[in-house]
C-alpha positions in Angstrom: 0.3 0.0 0.4 0.7 3.7 -0.2 1.2 3.8 3.6 3.1 1.9 5.7 1.9 1.7 9.4 5.2 -1.0 10.5 8.0 0.4 10.0 11.0 -1.5 10.3 13.2 -1.7 13.1 16.7 -0.3 12.5 19.7 -2.3 13.0 21.1 -2.9 16.6 18.2 -0.9 17.8 16.1 -3.2 19.2 14.2 -2.6 22.8 13.0 -6.0 23.3 12.8 -9.1 20.8 9.8 -11.8 21.6 10.1 -14.6 19.9 7.9 -17.8 19.5 11.2 -19.7 17.7 14.7 -20.4 18.9 15.7 -20.6 15.0 14.1 -17.1 14.3 15.5 -16.1 17.4 18.9 -16.7 16.1 17.9 -15.7 12.6 17.4 -11.7 13.9 18.6 -11.3 16.9 22.1 -10.2 16.0 20.9 -8.2 13.1 17.9 -6.1 15.2 19.3 -6.9 18.9 21.9 -4.7 21.1 24.1 -6.1 23.4 21.3 -5.0 26.0 18.3 -6.0 24.5 15.4 -8.4 26.0 15.1 -11.3 24.6 12.4 -13.2 25.3 12.0 -16.6 23.4 11.0 -20.3 23.2 13.2 -22.7 23.8 12.5 -24.7 21.2 11.8 -24.5 17.4 10.6 -26.2 14.2 13.9 -27.1 12.5 14.2 -24.5 9.3 16.0 -25.3 5.8 18.6 -22.7 6.6 20.1 -24.4 9.6 23.6 -24.6 7.9 25.2 -21.6 9.9 26.4 -18.8 7.6 29.8 -18.4 7.3 30.0 -14.7 6.7 28.8 -14.0 10.0 31.8 -13.5 13.2 29.9 -15.4 15.7 28.4 -18.1 13.9 30.5 -21.0 11.8 29.9 -22.8 8.7 28.6 -25.8 10.3 25.4 -27.1 11.5 22.9 -25.7 13.5 21.2 -27.1 17.0 19.3 -25.6 19.5 22.5 -26.2 22.3 24.5 -24.0 20.0 21.8 -21.3 19.4 21.3 -21.4 23.0 25.3 -20.5 23.8 25.6 -18.3 21.1 22.6 -16.5 22.5 24.0 -16.4 26.0 27.9 -15.0 24.9 26.4 -12.5 22.7 23.1 -11.0 25.0 22.7 -10.0 28.6 19.2 -10.1 29.0 18.4 -13.5 27.5 15.1 -15.0 28.7 14.2 -18.7 26.8 11.2 -20.4 28.2 10.0 -24.2 27.6 7.0 -22.5 26.4 5.6 -25.6 24.4 6.0 -27.8 27.7 4.2 -25.5 30.0 1.3 -24.9 27.5 1.0 -28.8 27.5 1.2 -29.2 30.9 -1.6 -26.2 31.2 -3.5 -28.5 29.0 -2.9 -27.1 25.3 -0.3 -26.2 23.4 -2.1 -22.9 21.8 -0.9 -21.3 24.9 2.6 -20.9 24.5 2.3 -17.5 22.7 0.3 -16.3 25.8 3.4 -18.0 28.0 5.8 -16.0 25.7 3.9 -12.7 26.5 3.5 -13.2 29.8 7.2 -13.2 30.4 7.9 -10.5 28.2 5.4 -8.7 30.2 7.7 -8.2 33.3 9.9 -5.9 30.8 7.3 -3.1 30.3 5.6 -0.4 32.2 2.3 -1.9 31.1 0.3 -3.2 34.2 -0.5 -6.7 34.9 -4.8 -5.8 34.7 -4.2 -4.2 31.3 -2.1 -7.3 30.0 -5.5 -9.4 31.7 -8.4 -7.4 30.5 -6.5 -7.5 26.7 -6.3 -11.1 27.2 -10.5 -11.3 28.1 -11.1 -8.9 25.2 -9.2 -11.2 22.4 -9.4 -15.0 23.0 -12.7 -17.0 22.9 -14.7 -16.8 26.0 -14.2 -20.4 26.9 -10.5 -19.7 26.8 -10.2 -17.0 28.8 -9.2 -18.4 32.2 -6.4 -20.8 30.3 -5.0 -18.1 29.0 -4.9 -16.1 31.5 -3.4 -19.0 33.7 -1.1 -18.9 30.4 0.1 -15.7 31.3 0.7 -16.0 34.7 2.8 -18.7 34.4 4.9 -17.1 31.9 5.1 -14.0 33.8 6.4 -15.7 37.1 8.8 -18.0 35.4 11.4 -15.4 36.0 
């Protein structure tokens, strides 16, 4: 369209990165994050086709990427890294679909937005029959730190 309402984040300028997939965290953190950027990410992900490391990146060698090496690279390079077992927590709550709300709960700790605003937003935006589950998921994520 002629008007763009979602500007791109300038390189190395993100204050917070929220990622639902550890491979996507690796893919974008080194480009957008600063050393003190808060990174909240799932500790798991779907193995993408690009999992052979990019030989042009100083922090990444030309070898296969596994979740343990991603975790190590991220821990070595960023001060505020939160990796959550969101899928496991979601399964314990009874529905894998709330893993995103778990991560948002963890993210909420790093914002000035009051808990009641987050909870009201969840209530307004999820199906009525899942409100209690989503609130539990949010609080699990928030209290996991």
